[in-house]
C-alpha angles and dihedrals in degrees: 000000000000092000090051091049091048091049092047090051093046089052094052103272094267118197093185129128098213095169092048095231092134094255130098105251100227121067090215089077092055091048093049092045091053094042103041100078090043091049092047092050092046089052098047105032099074090066105020097041109168090004091068091092091048090052088050089054090055100038116023114232087222132064110221116252092024118253100037127134107232110060143024134072094279089087092059094039092052093054093044094048093046089052092049090050091051095246123145112282130174115221098001118213115260089229128052109222112182110079087351086282096312111122095205092049091047092049092049093049094049094047088047089054092051091048091050090051091050091049090050093050093045090054093050103032106023136264100289111088091197088068097050116115136181123223109265095197090072087060095059117120112232118204122225144250094054091239088092115071091194125118130173136201118270116263130193097241112145104204136116093247141030127219131202123207120184123194116199096186147343126293113258114261116248 
């Protein structure tokens, strides 16, 4: 699983369904989708405890669509984990969250979350992680207002806005 996640990350973390079979092509996406909530809870629960769900109602654990830069718990987790690992951090948190500030406890909790995700995927998609796939239809971008019945496949485009251009035909030859 780790090798598949590393490979997925090294190749850009694509969430695309290039062959249009309804599944994201890379198994890394399925692994991350199954692991993320478990990782987020393992990170926050030692300090927040029963308030973890309340925090989730204020700040979504997910960035929508996944992989963006402006929302989701990954921003907080990154800073907390870098602090715990002794890496440079600007404006450190006053509280250490993962493992309640204990590196061994944090490491154990995060690996436990990844194992639980792998066990879940193995029970639903079989024992070979290379064959695991996430549902690509959940990645579709739906346009609003609801007057348009058009959706499009997800794309890794990190910008503050999206644009849609439709071509109804070819330009006349000159």
